[in-house]
N, C-alpha and C positions, 0 to 999 in steps of 0.2 A: 735720547743720550746726546751727549756732547763731547767732542774731542777737540783739542786746541793744537794747532801747529804753528800759529803766528799770533802774536799778541793783538793784532788788529783784525783778525778774521776768526770767525766761528762757524763751523759747519754743523747744522742742526737738523732736527725734524725729519727722522726716518718715518715713512708712512706705514701704519700697522692697521691691518683689517680686524674688525670685531670678530669675525669667524675665519678660521684658517682655510686654506684650500686643501681639501681632504681627498686622497686617492685611496683605492683598496687594491691590495695585491690579490693574486688568484686564490690564495688561501684564506682571504678575509681579513688580513692585518691591515690596519689603517696607518697611513703615513701623512703627515701635514707638510706641505710644501710651502717654503718662504722664498720668494724670488726678490733678490736685492740688486738693484741697478744703481751703480755709483757713477759719479761724474767721470768724464774722460780724462786720460792721463796725457801729459805732453804738452799742454796748452801754455800759452805765455804767462798766464796768471797762476799757474800751478808750480810750486817749488818741488825739488826733489824730496824734501821732507814730507811735503803734502802727498806726493804720489806713493812714497813708501808707506805712509800711514794708512792710505786707503787700501793698498795691496795687502798690507800686513793684517789689518783688521779682517779683510775679506778672507785671507787664508786661514786665520784662526776660527772664524765664525761659520764658515761655509764647508759643506762636504764636497762640493765641486766648485772650483774657481774657474770662470770663463774669462779668457783674454780675447777680446774682440780686436783682431789685428788686420790692417788693410795691406793688401798685396802679398805679403809673405813674411817669413821668420828670418829677417835679416839679422846680422851679427849684433847690431846696435840694439835691437829688440831683445835679444838673448842676454846682452849685457845688463840692460835695464831690469829685466826679470831677476837676474842674479842679484842686482843691488837691493831690489824690493824685498827678496827673500831674506837676505842678509839682515836688513833692518828689522824684519819681523822676528828673526831668531834672537836679536838683542832683547826684544820685549820678552820673549819666552825665557831667556836666562834671567831677566829681571824679576820675573814672577815665580820662577821655579829653581833659581840657582843655576850653577854651571851644568849644561846638559850636553856639551860638546857640539861641534859643527860637523856638517856633512864633509866627509873627506879626511877628517881628523882621526887619530888613532883611537880605536875602541868604539867608534860610532857605527852602529849597525841597525838602526831603526829609521822608519819613515816619519818625518815630522808632520807632514800634512797628507791629506787624503788624495783627492783627484784634481788634476789640472787639464783643462780643455781649451786648446787654441782654436778659435774660429777665424779662418782666413777669409776675409770677405772681398768682394770685387775682384775675384781672382781672374786675372786675364793676361798677366805678364809673368815670365817672357812668352810662354805658350800654354794655353789652357790644357788642363788634363783631358784624357780621353773620357773620364768620367768624374763627376764631383761626389761630395758626400764623405762619409767616414772612412771607407776602405782607402780611397784615393788620398784622403788627408793623412791617414796613418803611414801610408808609404812615404809621403812627402816628409812627415815629422821624423820618421826613422832616419831618413837621409840627412835632415838638418841637425839632428842631435848626435850624429855619429862622430866619434873622435877619430882623427886621422893624424898621421906623422907630419904632414906638411903644415898643419895648423899651428898657430902661435900657441904658446903654453897657456896664455890667459883664455883663449878661445876653448881650449880643450878642458881647462878647469871649470869654465862656466857651464859647458855641456854636462860634465860629470856631476857638478854641484846640483844642477836642476834635476837630473835624473835621480840622484840620491835623496832628494828632499820629499818626493811624491811617491805615494803607493801606486798610482796609475796616471799616465799621461797620454791624452788623445788629441786628435786634430781633425777638424771637419772643414772641407773646402767648399765655399760657396761661390756660385757663378756670378757674373756681372749682371746686376739688375736691369740694365738697358739704359738707353739714352734719356728716357723720360725722367729717371731718378736723378739725373744730373741737371735737370732743368730747374730754373728758379721758380717756375709755376707748379712744380710738383708738390702735391698735397698729401702724399702718403697713401694714395689709393692703390690696392694690389692690382687692380685691373690695368693699370698703366705700366706694370712691370712685366718682365718676360715670363712666359709660361715656365721655362726651365728654372728660373729663380724662385718662383712661387712654389713649384714642386719640391725643390731642395729645401726651402724654408719649412714646408709642412713636414718633410722627413726629419729635419733637424729637431723640430719641436717634439715630434713623436718619440725620437730617440732620447731627448733630454729628460723628459718627464714620464717615461714609461713606468707604471707602478711596479712592475716586477724587476726592473733593472736599475732603478734610480738609487743613487747613493744616499744612505742615511747618515747624518752627522753623528760622530762618536767622540766621546772624551774618555781617554785612557781605555780605548777599546770598547766602550759601552755606549749604546744608542741613548740619546738624550731625549727628554720630554720637552714640551713647549716651555714649561715653567723654568726648567734647568737652562734652557737656551737663553732666556731673557737674563738670567743671572750671570751666565758665562759672558754674554755680550756686554753687559755692564762692566764686568771685570776686564775684558779686553780693552774697552774704551779707557777705563781709568789707567790700565797698564801703559797704553800708548801716551796718554797725557802726562804720565809720570816721567817719561824719557824725553821730555821737550828739548828741542834743539838748544835752548838757552842754558841748559845744565851741562856741566862738564861730566864726561863719562867717569872720570876717576872719583869725582865727589859723589857719584851715585853708588859706588860700590858698597860702602858701609850700610847705606840704606837697603841696598839689594840683599845683603846678608840677613838684615833684621826681617825683611819681608819673607825671606825664606824660613827663618825661624818661627815667624808667626804662623806660617802655613803648617809647619811641622807640629806646632802646639795645637793648632786646630785639628789636625788629623789625630793627635793623641786624645783630645777631647772627645772626638767622634767615636774613636775605638772604645774608650771606657764606658761612655754612655750606651753604646750598642751592646756592650757585655752586660750591663745592668739590666737593659730591656730584654735581653735574650731569655731571662728567667720567666717571663710572662708579662702580663699587663701591670704597669706600675701606677700607683695613685698619683694625683696631681701634686699632692703635698710632698710625697717622698721623692718624686722626680725633681721638684724645684730645689729641695734641700741638697740632694746629691749633686746637682748641676752647680749650685752656688759654691759648695765646698770645693768641687774640682776646678772651678774658674779661678778661685782665690789661689789655689795651689799652682795653677799654670801661670798666673800673672807673676807670682814670686819667682818661678823658674825663669821667666822671660827677663825680669830685671837682673837676675844674676848672670844671664848669658848674652845680654844685648851689648853691642859694641858701638852704638851711636848714641853717646851720652847726650849730645847736643839737642837731639830731637826725640829723647826717651818718652817724654809726656805724650807727644803726638803719636808715637808708635804704640804706647800703652793703650791709648784710646782706640787706636785701630784694632789692637788685639781684643779689647773689650767688645768692640762692635762685631768683630768676627765671631767671638765665642758666643755672644748674644744671639747672633744670627744662627749659629749652629744649634743653640738650645731650642730655638723656635722650630727648627727642622725636626729635632728629636722629639719635642713636645707634640708636634703635629703627627710625627710618625707613631707615637704611642697612642694618640687619640685614634688614629686610623686603625691601629691593631685592635684597640678596644672595641671600635665599631664593628670590625670584621668578626671578631669572635661573638659579639652580641648578636649579630645577624645570623651567624651559624647556629647559635643557641636557639634562637627564635624558630629558625627553619627546623631544627631537630625536635623542639617541643611540639610544633604544629604537626609534624609528621607522625610523631608518637600519638598525639590526639586523635588523628585520623585512623591510625591503626587500631586503637583501643575501641573506638566507636564502631569501626568496621567489624571487629570481632564479635560485637553483640548482635549483628544483622546477618544472618545466614542467607544464602541464596534461596530465593522463593519465599522469604519471610515478608509479611506485610504488617507494619506496626501502626498503632494509632498515634495521632500527633502528640497526645499527652505522654505516652510511654517513651516515645522517642525523645521528647523534650527533657524528661527527667534524666535520661542517659547522658545527654549532651551537657546538661548543667553539672552533673557530677564530675565528668571527665574535665570540663573547663575549669572548675575550682581546683582540681588536682594539678593541672598543668600550670596554673598561675602560681601555686605554692612552690612548684619547682623552680620557676623563674625568679621568685623572690629570694630563695636560697642562693642562686647564682649571683644576684645583685646585692647581697647583703653588705658588702664592704662600702658601697657608695650609692644607696638607693635613690638619691636625688638625681644623679647623673643618668640612672636608668629609667626614670619615670616616663619619659617620652617613648622609650622602647617598650615599656610594659603596656602603654596605651596601644601601641602598634600591634603587640602580641594579642591583646584582647580583641581588636578589630578583625585580625586574621581568624581568630578562633570563632568569632561570631559568624564570619563569612563561611568558614568551613561547616559550621553547624547548620547554616541555612542551606548549604549544598546538600547535606544529608537529608534535610527535611524536604527539599524540593525532589530529590531522587526518590524518596519514599512515596510522596504524593504522585509523582509521575508514574511509579510502579503500579500504584492502586489504579490510576487512570488507565494505564496500558492494559491491565487486567480486564477493566470494564470494556475497553476498545476491543480487546481480544474476544471476549464473550459475544460482543455485538457483531464483530466480523464473522465469527464462526457461525453464529445464529443466522446472520444474513446469508451466508454460504449454504447453510442447510435449507433455508427457504428456497434458494435458487436450485439446490440439489432436488428438492422435492418436485419443483417445476420441470427440471430436466427429466426425472424419472417418469412423471406423468406424460410429458411430451413424447418420451420414447414409446409409451403405449400406443400413441396416435401417430407415430412417424410414418406408417403406412396409410396414405390418404383414404384408403378404402376400408380401414380397420375400424370396427366398433364392438362394444361389449353389452351384455345385459346389465341392468342397474345393480343388481346384487353382486355380481362379479367385480364391477368397477368400484363398489364400496369396500369390498375385501382387499383389493389391490391397493387402494389409497390408505387404508388402515395399516397395512403391512409396511408400506413405505414410511409412514409417520412413526410407527413403533421403532424401526431401525434407526431413524434419525435421532429419536429421543435417547435411545441407548448410547449413541455416539456422544451426544451432548453430555450425558452424565459422566462419561469417562474423562472428560476434560475438566471436571470440577476440581479445583485445587483445595477445596474444603475450608475456605476462610470466611468468617462471619462478616468481614468488611465488605466483601463482594459476593453475595449469594447467587446461586445459579438458577434458582426457582423463577424469577421474572423472565428469564430468557426462555425457559421451557414453555411458560404461558405464552410468550410472544410467538414462538414457533407454532403452537397449537392454533392460535387465532389466525395466523397466516394460512395455515392448511385449510381451515374451515372456510375462509373467505375466497380461496382460490378454487376449492373443489367444486363449487357450484358452476363455475365456468367449464370445467371439464365435463360435468354431467350434461350441460347444454350442448357442447360440442359433440358428445357422444350420441345424444338424441337427434341432433341435426344430421349426422352421417348416416345414421339408420334411414332417415327420410330420403337423403340424397342417393342412396344405393339404387333405389328403383329408377330414378332419373339416369343414373350412370349406365345401368344395364341397357336401358332403351337406347342410349347413344351407342353402346357397344354393338347392339343388334344392327343399327343403321350403318356403322362403320364396316361391319362384316358383310353387309349386303353391298356396300360400295366396293369392298375388296373383291367380292364375287363379280360385280359388274366390270371392274377394271381388268381382272384376269380374263374374263370372257371376251372383252373388247380387244385385249392384246392378242388373243388367239385369232380373232377375226382379222386383225391387221396383218398377221404374219402368214396365214394359211392361203393356199391357192385353190382350195376345193369349192365347189358350189353345192355339195351334197348337204341337205338339211339334217339328215340323220347324224351325220358326223357332228354337226354343230350340237345336237341334243346330247350325244355321248359325252362330248367334251364338257358340256354343262354339268352333267352328273358327276364327272370326276372332280371338277373344281369344287362342287358342293361338298362332296365327301371330304376332300383334303382340308377345307376350311373348318368344318365341324370337328374333325379329328385333331386338328391343331389347337383348338380353342377350349375343348372340353376339359383338359388338364388345367387350364388357366382359371376358368370361371366355375367349373364344377356344376353344382345344382343351380346356380344363379342363372345359368344360360337357358332360356326358354326356347326349346327346339322347334315347337309348334309355330310359334310366332316368327322364328327365324326362316322356316321353310316357306311360310306364306310370303314373306318378302322376297325370297329367291324366286318364287314362281312368278311374281309380278315382273321381276327384273328380267327373267328368261324370256317372257313373252315380248317385252320391249326390245330386247336385244336381238330377237328374231327378225324384226323389221330392219335393224342395222345391218344384220348379216346379208339380207337380200339386197340392200342398197350398196354394200361393198362389192357384191358380185358384179353389179352393173358398172361400178367405178373401175373394175379391172379392165373392162373393154376400153374405157377411156384412156387408161395408161398405155394399152397397146397403140392407140391412136397417137399419143404423145411421142412414143418411141419412134414411130415412122415420121412424124412431123419434125422431130429433132434432126434426123438423118436428112430429111429434105432441105431444112434450113441450112445445114452444113454444106450440102451440095450446091444450094443457091448461092451462098457466100463465096464459095470457090469460083463458080462460074461468073459471078459479078466482078470478082477480082481480075479474072482474066480479061473481061470486057474493058476494064479501066486501063490495064497495062501500065504505062508510065505516066499516064494523065492523071491530074488531080481533080478535073472538072469535066463533066459531060452535060451537053445541052439538056434541058429538062424534057423536051419532047422525045429526044433520042433515048433518054433514060427510061421513059415510059414504055417505049417500044420494046426495049431489051427485057424489061420486067415481064411484060405480057408473054413474050417468047419463052422465058425461063419458067413461067407459071404453067404453060401448056405442056412443056416437056416434063416437069416434075410430076404432073397429074398422071401421065402415062407411065412414067418410070417407077413410081412407087405404088401403083394401084394394086398390084399383085399381092402385096403384103397385107391388104385389108379386105379379106373375104367376107367379113361381116357388114360391109358397107357397099352400096351401089356406086357405080362410077360418077353419077351426078353428085351423090352425097360426099364422096371423097374429094371431087373437084372443088366443091363449095368449101370443104374443110381446108384444103391447100390455099385457096384464095384468101381465106380469113386469116390463117396463121402466117403466110408469107407477106401479108400486108404489113405486119409489124416490122419485119426485117426491111421490107422496101422503104418504109417511112424513115428508118434509121439511115439507110443509104442516101435518101433524098436530103435529110438534114445535114449529113456530112458533105454531100455534094454542094449544098448551098453555102456551107461555111467556106468552102474552097472557091466559091465564085468570086470574081474580082469585085472587092468592096473597099471601104475606107481602110487605111492603115491602122494597125494596133499601136498603141502608145506605150512608152516606158516611163515609169515614174520613180524618181529617187525620193522616197518619202524620208526626209531628213529630220533630225532632232531640232535644228535650228531653222534650216531653210529646206525647201523642196524644189524639185526641178522636174520638167516633163520634156520628153523628146520623141521623135518618130523617125523611122528610116524611110528615105526617099530613094527608091530604086533607080539605077541608071538605065538609060536607054541603049538599045542595040548591043547588049552584052557588056556595057560600060559599068564599072563599079558605082554603087550608089553612095549615098552620104547620109550622116546623121544631121537631123535638123533639131536644134534646141528651140523650144517655143518661148517666145518672149512675152512677159507679162507687161501689157501696155499701160496698166494702171500705175506701176512703179517704174516703168521703163527699164527693167532689168530681166536677166535670164533666170533669176531665182525668186522664189516667193517665201517670205518668213512663214514657218510652220506655227503660226500664231492665230488663235480664234478668239474673238470677242463676242459674248452673248449679251444682247441688248433687250430692251423691253419690246413688247408687241411682236415678238418672234424674229426680230432682226438679228442676223448673225453675220459678223464682219470677219474676213480672213485675209491675211497677208500683211502688207506694209502698214495699211491703216490701222489694223488691230494692234500691231507693234507700237505705233505712235501713240495709241490710246492706253498703253500699259500703265503709264504713271497716273493717268487720270481714273482708270477703272481697273485696278490691279486685281480685285476679287473675281471679276467676271472675265478676265482675259487669260486664256490658257495657252501655255506653250510647253515645249518639251514632253508632249504626250507620249512620244515614242519611248521615253524613259520608264513610263509606267505600264505600257501596253502588255497584256498577258502576265503581269507579275502580281504576286500575292501582296496584300496590304502590308504585312510585316516583313517583306523582303528587305534585307539590309540596304540594297541599292536604292529602294524607294525611300526608306527611312533617312539615308544619308542626304538626298536631295530635298526632302520635304522641308527642312529648316530654311532653304534658300527660296522656296517658291512662295509668292505673295497670295496665290489662290489656295483654297482649302482642299486638302486630300482626304478622302473618306473611305470607309470600309464598305464595299458592296459585295456581299456574299463572299467575304475573305479575300477579294481582290481589290487592288487599288482602283479608286475612281476620284472624281472631282465633284465638287458642289458649287453651283452658281446661284445667284439670286435673279430671277426674271420675273418681272411684273409683280414685285413684292413677295414672291414665293421662292422657296428653295427648291432646286432641282438637281438631281444626282445624274452624272453622266459617266459611262465607261470610257476609258481612254481611246478605244476604237471608234466611239461615236465622235470624239473630237477629231481623230485622225481622219474620219470619213469626210468631215467638213473640209479638211485640207485637200484630200484626194478629189473631192467634188470641184474645189477651186482649180486644181491642176487640170482636171477634165475640161473645164470651162476654158482655161488658157489655151489648151490644145485645139478645142473646137473653134476658138476665135482665130487661131492661127491657120487651121486647116480650111475653115469655112463650111464644115458640115459636122454632124453629131459623131461622137466616138463612143464606142462600147467596150471593145476588147483592150486589155492592159496587162503589162507585167509590172509588178511592184518589187522593189528591192528591200532587203532587210540585212542587218549585220550577220556575219557568218556565225557568231555565237548564239544567235537567237534559238530559244528552245521551241519545241513543237507547239506549245501553248501560244507563245508569242507570234509564231508564224500564222497559226490559225486565227488569232485575234486580228492580225493584219489583213488577212484574207477577208474576214468579216467586215473590216473597215471599208475595203474595196467594194464589197456587195452593197453595203449601206450607201456608198457614194454613187451607185448607179452603174458600176463597172462589172464586166465579165472578166474575172481574174484569171488570165491564162496561166499564170505561174507566179510563184513567189521565188525569187532568185537571190543568192547571196551577193552582197555589194562587191566583194573582191572579184568574184566570178564575173560580174557584169563588167567590171573594168578590164579584165582579161579579154573579154569579147571585143572591146574597142581596140585593144592591142592587136588582136587577130585581124580585125577588119583593116587596120592600116598595113597589114602584111599578108593580104589575102592570097597573093599568088606565091608566097614563100612555102615551098613543099617540105622544108626541113622541120625536124622536131626540136623544140627548144624548151628549156625549163625556165619558167617565169615566176618571179616573186613580186606579188602586188603589195605595196606598203601603203595602206589606207589610213591616213591620219586626219580625220575630220573631227566632228563632235565626239565620236567614239574612235577607238583605234582597233583595227583588226588587220591581220595579215594572212595571205593565202599563197600557197605554192602550187603552180599549175604546170602541166606538160601539154604544150600546144603544137599540134601537127596540122597537116593539110586539111583534114576534115573533122577534127575533134579537139575540144578543150577538155582536158581531163584534170580535175582537181586532185592533187596529192594530199594536201593537209590544209586545214584552216585552224586559226587560233585568234584570240582577241583578249581584251582587257576592259572590263566594265569601267575601271577607274582610271582611264587614260583618255585624253581627247581635249579639244579645244576649250571646253568648259573649265577644265582644271587649270589650263594656262591662264584664262581669264581670272580665276579665283586667286591664283598666285600673285598676279599683277595687282588685284584689288587689295589683298592683305599688305602688300608692300606699300601701296599708296596710303593706306590707313596708318601704317606704322610710321611713314615719313610725316604724315599729317600730325600725328601725336607728338613726334619729336619736335616739329616746328611750333606747335601751338599749345601742347599739354592737354588737348581736348580729345576725349574719346567719343566716337560716333555711337549714339544709342540706336542700335539696329532695330529695336523693337518699337520705337516711337514712329509717329507718322512722318516727322521730318526726316528721321534716320532712314526709314524705308524708301522715301522719295530719293533721298541723297544717294543710297546704295544702288537704286535702280539706274540713276543717272550715271553714277560712277562705273557700273558694269557696262553701260552702253559706251562710255568714253573709252574704257579699257579695251573693248573689242575693236573699236574703230582704230585707236592708235597702235594696237597690235599689228594690224595689217600694214600700217604705214612704215613700221619698223622694218618691214621686209624690203623697203625701197629707200629709207633714209636712215641715218645713224642716231638721230635724236628725236624724240617725240615729247610733247608736254600734255599731260592729263590734267584737266582743269574742271572743277565743278563748283558752281556758285552756291554759297549759303548751305554748305553740306551739314554743318552742325554749329549750334551756339552762335549763328550769325557770321561764321567764318567761311572763307572760300578755301577750297583745296587746289593747290597747284603743285604738281610733282613732275620734275623733269626725269625722263626715263631714257637712257641711252640703250643702244642695241647691245652693247657689251654687258651692261647690268641686266638687261632682259634675258639674255642668254644664260647668265650666271644663275639667276633666280630659277629658271626652268630646266637647267642642265640635268637634275636628277630625273625629272619626268621624261625628258628626251631620251635619256639613257635606258629608262624602262622600256621604251618602245624597242630598242635594240635587244634587250633581254628577251622580249617576246619574240622577236624574230629568231633569236638563237634557239629558243625552245620549240619553235615551229620547225626549224631545220632538223632538230633532233628526232621529231616524231615521224618524219617522212620514211617511206619504205619499211612500214611496220616496225618503227623504232630503230632501224639500222642507221638512220640519220643521213645528213648530207652536209657538205661543207659550203661555205660562201662561194668558193671558186666554181662549184658545180652549177651555180645559178647563171643562166646565159643573159637574162635581161631583168632589170628592176624597174618596175612600173609605179610611179607616184601618183596617188589619188588623195583628194581632200585638200581643204584650204590650208591646213597647217604645213603641208609640204612646201608651201611658198617660202617658209622661214629659211634663211640661208644657213643657219647653223644646222638645221635638220638635214638639209641637202648635203652639206659638207660631212656631217656625221655618217650618213649612209654611204657616201662615196668612200670614206676612210674605212668603214666596215667591210665593204666589198672590194678592198685593195685597189682603190683609186678608180674604179670603173664609174662612169658617169650614169646616173639613173636616166631612164627614158620618161618622156612625158607625152602621153597620147592626147593631144589637144589641151584643153583646159582641164586641170585636175578637179576643178569644182563641179564640172559637168560630166566627168568620165562615167560616173555610176549611171546617170540617167541615160547617157548615150548607149552604154552596155545593155540597159533594160530595154531600150527601144530596139536594139538589134535582136535580143532574144524574143521580143514581141513579134518582130517581122518573121523570125524563124518559125515561131509556133503558129502564126496566122497563115503564113504561106502563100498568100494571094499576090503580094507584091514584093516578094523576096525570093524569086525562083533561084537566084544565084546563090543564096545562102541555105537552101533547103537541105543540102547534105551536111551542113555544119552541125555537129552534135556536141552537146555540153553535158558532161558527166561530173555531178558534184560528189561530196562526201557527207556523211552524217557527222554533225558537229559534236554530238554526245553519244555515249553508250546507250543502247537499247537492250533490255534484258527483263527478267522476271525475278519475283521474290521466290528464293528457294529455302531449304531447311535452315533454321537458325537466323532468319531474317537476312540472308546473304544475297547480294546482288549478283545473279547468275547471268553474265553477258552473253547475249546471242549475237548481236551486231555491235562490235566494238566501235569506239569513236574513231573517225577518220576512215570509215569503210566506204568504198565507192557506192553511190546510189545507181546500181546497174540493174535493178529489177530481179537479181538472182536471189532465190530463197536461201536462207541460212537457218539451220535448226540444231537443237540439242534434244537428247532423249532423257526423260525423268522417270524413275521407277516409283511404284507406290510405296508408301511408308508404313502402312499398317495392314494387318490381315483383313481380308474382305472389304477392302476399300473399293467403292464403286463410282467415285467421282473425285475430281481434283480441281480446286480453285486456282486459276492462273491470274496473277496480278502483274501487270505490265508497267515497267518504270523506265524513266529516262534520266541519266545523270552518271556521275563519276564516283559517287560514294560507295564504299564497299558494303555499307549497311543499306539495304534496299529501301527502307521506309524514309531514309534521309533524302532520297531522290524524288523526282516528280512523278506522281502516279498518273499514268495515261488511261487506264481502264482495267476492268475485271471481267472475267467470264468463267463459267464452270464447264469442265469437260465431264460429260456423263457417259454411261454405257460401258463402264469398265467391268469386265466379268469378275465376280468375287474370287479371290485367290489369296495365297500367302503373300506377306509383304516382300516387295521387290520383284515378284514374278511377272506382274503386269507392267507394261511400259507405255508411256505416252510421249510422242514426238511433238515438240512445239517449234513451229516454223515461222520465221519473221521474213517479211519481204517489204522494202520500201520502194515505191515507184517514183517516177520522175516528178510527180505532184507532191511528193513528201508525205504521201499517205502510207502509214504503216498498216499492213494487213497481217493478221495472226491466224495461223491454221494449226489446229491440234488434231493428232491422229492417234487413236488407240491401236497400237501396232498388231495385237492379236486378232482384232475383229475388223479393223479397217473403218471403224466409226469415226467420222471427221466433223469437226466444228470450225467454222470460219468467223472471223471477228475483224471488222475494220475499225481501227483505234480512232480515226478522225471523226467518226460518228458519235463519239462520246466526249471529246475533249472541248468542244465549243461551248461557250457560255450562253449563246443565243441560237435559237432554232432558225432554220431557213425562213420559216413563216414569220418569225419576229424580225429577222434581218430585212426581209422584203417590206414588212410593214413600216419599219423605221426608215427605209429607203424612201418612202413617200413623204417623210417629215423632215 
């Protein structure tokens, strides 16, 4: 469309899309949205006439007019809006005659629909509290309010604007930000403020909401797309017709004629609509009536026209208008004819379907020929009816007749398909039922043989089979529908054939069972004889008589009972002669056993006396030791001989059946065992080499020992130095080479890039864990070596001498421990055997046992496995050995893993109150965050992504990890570090500058998670009563990550400004504590520490599986390891229950089997009784070695079962550990 406002300027070319933007309301109604964006108003090249034309055209064509205004609704803006609307109303008058102006007498309607002011860049004078529609409406109401102090023109403007629109709204937009005012701004939303973007999204959602958007209406009626185009053209022509070059007075006559033309057009439309209201009009009749009416209206126009000078031009305009109206009515008539024709076709097709359906009753099956004749007859009748309907103009209906025939053919095919399908379904039904009867025959026959011992005579079996077949045939005949199209006879024959083929199998089974019965009864006789033997043996074991006649009497009673119980079961099949012959043989053999048992009872009496003598011996030997831990060997031998002589005299009187010499020899033999144990204990307490403490770390390991002071002076911890790397720590890295070469430590770490497949590190992360453990799965993607499944546990695979070799993590850790043993021996100058090894506080029982196994394979006698925070607390106590006060200490251990412990430290005791930890915190995670930051910066600089799967990428990633670790430590001392890796990808070098501030920002969430863990640990102290940070007396830092300044400041702030303590070097605190514990346990060179006791807690709940797979806790998590038994009582669950299976689990899940299974055992000897009457007490006890012992007692009988869980939880036997120790 074109409209002209200046002879020298033409505005053209609105952009129209081939498909409209369609939205659907909640009810399904479709609405097309057209968005029109006009040029801006108020420019230097835009005249007032231009601006009025743009606004006026927009007002008439749009349902919602949006004024995009900067800063606010000032009075000059309202005046301009008033002017634009006034110009538009002139156009309305021009097209429709005088309609009145808003504010004039008798004016009571809204000329336009909706007006929306968008106040953009809203920042002056003061931003609103909120932006958006509600704030804008408040502002709009204020600006359009009429007040007495205002000038009359201002009040008229506001009243005029309000009266012109059905609805006026306002939306306040915030300032988009400084970037939007920059010359370099390219329109990217990311450069705008978040507040602006959020309000922009809200505005768009409000503007085009399908359920609230305004629909364009003309005379109160929504318009279609076609009508919109016509009205738009009329509006453009309208504005062109009131060009500024034309005088308003000269336009009035033409305005009247245009009004008359519109009136005549309305009259034409009304009369043609009345003609068409009677029904469908033929094309010829409609054309004739229209021509006559147009001639009549032209005559009327010539009589009433007032513009004689332009009468021809207006007459042509009238003709065009009426011609357009005729086309619309012709199209409307054609659409009506099409609608009625479609309805008629639908009616005839429906009647066709009803008529055919009436010929097919439910259950009828027709042949194709019969059904085809019915369909052809009904189709011919239906076509005749349509010909009657179309008789006025058959040619116009030819296409519709063809469509009717197509639909009738389709519906006929549907009937044919349905009929064929019904026949096929009947066949399928017969087949299915016949198959089910075949299966039913098999079921009935199988029921005859459900008892494994049951068999029949051949005649009886034939009769049973025939009876079953006859019943099935009767049922098959009852389902016959009686149609010749699908006869039942073939299915009867198929059933009979099946029965004949299967029956031979049942006859063979019956014959086989008859033969097997003899074999079965032979087994029964042997079993009854065994039962007799077991009953007689049980009587021998529980009786105290030595009378053989009583033995024979009991034998007869047991025989009689067994025969009486089994005669009703087996009847005549039981051969009593053969059974008694077996009983006689057994009775003869058991007679010898009875005689042997009588002799054994004398031995028991000896054992009772020996046990009393051993107890007396132990008490006397304890008195001899007194406060000493070691006695010279010659002196110890003398004491033993003296106690042996006294014991022989003291207990002789209780053994009348033995001579004094026999008894003395017995005492010497039995007490020698006790004496040997005393000697071994004494030897262990003899002055020897010190025991060592090993911090078996994930990344680095460290070894130390305690050197006692002289003359009562305090001793000190010596950290052993690795002379190969000239450091106090050794990388926990093992390289496996050819020809049996194994390299541990710095050299192995340096070869990691060259031999990644065979260089194993972080074995501690896998030790004791399942292969599918999420923790192992998480790390597996970062490790260059191969992780494999070894009996459901995680292991590694290396290639040695061209062959693959699988290793458990404890085997790798054993190499590290062996290295630490060598470091200590080089430092001490002599061999080392005894050691204490540290583990994280959250390690499970399986992980601790695997660590102990690693120590054994390394050639160590593992004195204890101790928690790392507990070890650090021992160092804290060593520094304050003379302090007699009781203090509550929190150990913050932030190394490669993170764990926290709260301990109460007193003069002679370190008591662990609570332990906690997080597998997914630690130095490795800090390294990974720095790595990802460097890769992101590298991509931003170069646009190159590092391929982590390629050889080059893997090499680069390993080099990058090494650089990140090194620079991380430097950032604790300097404020800026540079991470550089040559040729990391695509021939490009990586160089990233990392400031301490950026480093802290990247890792802040991780650091804060450690504080969350501290908070959780404080909450579980005192059985869940909790503890506040102010109740912690001292905070001890352990681990390399505690060097980070941000971490230290964060801890200081959490504990209200208190400075954390640091016992020596945090990197070595754990090894030092382990060395101290080793000295305490060894006892030979730490006499000053021998009264210091360490009491740890269980990190996880220990319990058993109870009814419903519920975890029944017996020792909750955080329970002190004090050697005190804890128990729960469990009743039997069913009548006559004589045993209970106990499954021991470790973990915090309420579902027992979701936790770690430690072992199973069965409690037997429960007397038969009603459910719940008998009860079993299950008792758990954890000793200082972490060994869980389980004891179950049947309360009514005292029958006791004991079970040491550690005997079952290891993956390698002691023999296997010692064998691997040699390799």
